[in-house]
C-alpha positions in Angstrom: 131.3 -69.9 -185.4 132.6 -67.4 -182.8 132.9 -68.0 -179.1 130.0 -65.6 -178.5 127.8 -67.6 -181.0 128.7 -70.8 -179.2 127.8 -69.4 -175.8 124.5 -68.0 -177.1 123.6 -71.3 -178.7 124.4 -73.2 -175.5 122.4 -70.8 -173.3 119.5 -71.0 -175.8 119.3 -74.8 -175.7 119.8 -75.0 -171.9 116.8 -72.7 -171.4 114.6 -74.0 -174.2 115.4 -77.8 -174.3 116.3 -78.5 -170.7 114.2 -75.8 -169.1 117.0 -74.4 -167.0 116.3 -71.0 -165.5 118.2 -68.3 -167.5 119.6 -66.7 -164.3 121.5 -69.9 -163.6 123.3 -69.8 -166.9 126.5 -67.9 -166.3 129.8 -69.0 -167.8 131.5 -69.7 -164.4 128.6 -71.8 -163.2 129.4 -75.4 -162.4 127.3 -77.6 -164.7 126.1 -80.1 -162.1 126.2 -78.2 -158.8 125.1 -74.7 -160.0 123.1 -75.3 -163.2 121.6 -78.7 -162.1 122.5 -80.7 -165.1 122.2 -84.5 -164.3 123.1 -87.6 -166.2 119.7 -87.7 -168.0 120.2 -84.1 -169.1 123.6 -85.1 -170.4 122.0 -87.6 -172.7 119.9 -84.8 -174.2 122.9 -82.5 -174.4 124.7 -85.2 -176.5 121.9 -85.2 -179.0 121.5 -81.4 -179.1 125.2 -80.8 -179.6 125.3 -83.2 -182.5 122.3 -81.5 -184.1 123.4 -77.9 -183.5 127.2 -78.2 -183.8 127.7 -81.3 -185.9 129.8 -83.6 -183.7 129.3 -86.3 -181.2 130.4 -85.7 -177.6 132.7 -88.5 -176.3 132.1 -89.2 -172.6 135.8 -89.6 -171.9 136.4 -86.1 -173.3 134.0 -84.6 -170.7 136.0 -85.6 -167.7 137.7 -82.3 -167.1 134.6 -80.2 -167.9 133.2 -78.6 -164.8 131.8 -75.2 -165.7 129.8 -73.9 -168.6 132.9 -72.0 -169.7 134.8 -75.3 -169.9 131.9 -76.8 -171.9 131.9 -73.9 -174.4 135.7 -74.1 -174.7 135.3 -77.8 -175.5 132.7 -77.1 -178.2 134.9 -74.3 -179.6 137.9 -76.6 -179.8 135.9 -79.4 -181.5 134.3 -77.2 -184.2 137.4 -75.1 -185.0 139.8 -78.1 -185.6 
């Protein structure tokens, strides 16, 4: 899966599953402050990522992830091992 495909998949599930406004979804947006993802959304994201990308997010691996770009890089790293 390419980086562009990862970004498109992330944008798609943020809009469709979490009902985030599409204009908020830019790669340098901070997930909590700019996009508005909270701890309940994160639980949903764990399930969605497992379903769409085939791996489980480990909470300790998310510590340094601030922006959507960071999140997409994390996914890219996990699926391209």
